[in-house]
N, C-alpha and C positions, 0 to 999 in steps of 0.2 A: 413775730406775730404780736399785735397789739391786744389790749384788754378788750374783751367782748362782753357786751351787755345789750339788753333789749331797749326799745324806745321808752317803755314804761319806766325802767330803771334809770335811763338817762334823765327823764323828767324828774324823778325822785332825787337823784344825786345833784341836780341843778338847784335844788332847794336846801342842800345841806349847810348847816351852820355849825361852827366849832365853838365849844366852851372855851373861855380863856384858860390857858395853862396855869395851874395852881403852883407849879414849881416844887411840889413835894419831892424830897430826895428819895431816890429808889434804892432799896437795900436788897440786892439779889442774893438769894440763898441764905440770908441771915434769919435766925429765929427772932421772933418778936421778943424784945426784952421783958422780963418779968416786971409787972407793975405798969406796963404800957398797954392800955385797953385796946382790943381789936374791935373796931366799930363797923367795918365794911369788908366785904369779900366779893371780888369781881373776877370773872374768868375768861380765859382764852379758850374757847370750846371748839375743838378740832373735828371736822368731818374727816373721813378716811383719806380723801384726796389732798389733805393739808390745808384746805381753806378754814376760816374761822367764822363763827356766827357773829354778826354785828346787828344791832337793832337801830332802826331809824324811826323817830317819831315823825309822822308825816305832817303833824300840825306846826311843829316849830323847826323841823329839819335837824334836830340834834341827834347825833350818832352816839351810841354807847356800846359797851360790851355788857352781856348779862351779868347781873349781880346786884348787891345792895346791902342794907344794913343787917347785922346779926339781930335776931329776935329771940325772946326767951325759949322758944321751942327748939332753937338750934343748939342749946346747951353749950354755948361757947365754941362750937366747932365751925370754922370757916367753910369746910367742905360741905357740911350739911346745909349751911346758909346758902352757899352757891347753888346746890342742887334745888333747894326750895325757890330761890329767887329766879333761877333759869326756867323752872316750870311755871312760875307765876307770870313772868314777863313774856316769855317766848314759847311756852308750852313744850320746852325742851327736855329730853331725857338724856342724862349724861352718866358716864361711868368713870370711876376712879379719879376723883380730883387730886391733883398733885400740887403741893405748895411750891411756889416760885420765889417768894420774897414779899416784902411789904414797902409801902410808901409811908414815910414819916411825916404826919401832919402836925406840925408844932403849934399851929393856930387852933386846931381842934374844931374846925367848922362842923364836923360830924359828931362832936362830943361836947356840946355846950361851952365851947371856948377852952377846953382842956385838951392837951396833946393826946393824940391816939394813932393807931396804926390802921392802914387800909391794905388789906391783904390782896395779893394777886395769886391766882391759881391757874392751872391748865387742866383740862378734862377732855375726854373723848365724848363727842356728840353722836348719839345713836339714832336720834330722830326727833321730830317735832310732831305735837298734836295739832288738832284744828286751832286756827288762829283765834284768840280771844283777848279782851282787854285785861290788863294787869289789874288784879282785885285791889291793890293798894292804892293806885294812882288813877285808874280808869283809862290809862293810856293804852292805845292799840298800836303796837309796833309793827312795822314791816321788818321781815326777817331776811337778811342778805348773808349768803356765803361769799366771802372775799379773801384774797390772799392776805396773809398777815401783814405784809409791808403796806398794802393799800389801806388795811384797817387802821394802822398808825396814822396814815395821811388823813383819812376821814375823821379820825378822832382828834386830830390836830395835836398830838402829843410829842412830836419832834424827836430829837435824839434820845431822850429818856424813854419814850414809848418804843423806839426801835430796839433799844436794849432790852426791854421787857419782852417784846415780840421774839427777839432771838432766843431768850431764855425759854420762852413758851415753845418755840419750834423745836429746840433741842430736847425739851422734856417729851413733846409729843412724838418725836422720832424714836426716842430711847423706850418710852412706855408702850406706844401703841403702833409703832412702825409707820407713822405718817411720814410722807415724803418731805424732805427738807425744802425742796422747791415746790411750791403749791401751784395748782392750776390757777390761771389768772382770770378765768371767766367769772364775771359777777352774776350770781344767780339769786333770784328771789325764791324762797322755799314756798311751796304751794299753801294756800290758805286752808286747804283741807288736811294738811299735815302729810308726813312722809317718814319712812325709815331711811337711814343712810347706811350704805354698805361700802 
């Protein structure tokens, strides 16, 4: 069976653009070394059927995972930053963020030109509230549930992204009982919000 999606999603996916791959080395399962600042936290947020939440900016077609920069209110906790960013960007409610590893950004584009870590996490996606613009950027994202492998393709992350996705899928299966093989239907979450079971 092929991937299923609506005509509206087809039109949205037809406008998808990928950011250039930065080539940051992926450090799966490794703790961030002391002295290397954590500047960002992004997450693979798993619905119960094994699909993950991706965000599409309909203005420029860029696809992303929920997440962003750590702020003072996060107190240095990447899990707290992910929960806050997911709520701001996607109105998402998550449970139990699990650390997967980090990307080593030697150029430090998120840290004023100094090296830093960009953390990757997995979490259970419990639902989303009514769609609203991100208060930090004003972006109003479309929220799609997709299989993790398709997320890698939409993000344009190639083999390093596939390794991340595999680590995330293994964590989701172990922690929340998510299926290793996700439903391949692409679904846009309703603008009114919903709970996920």
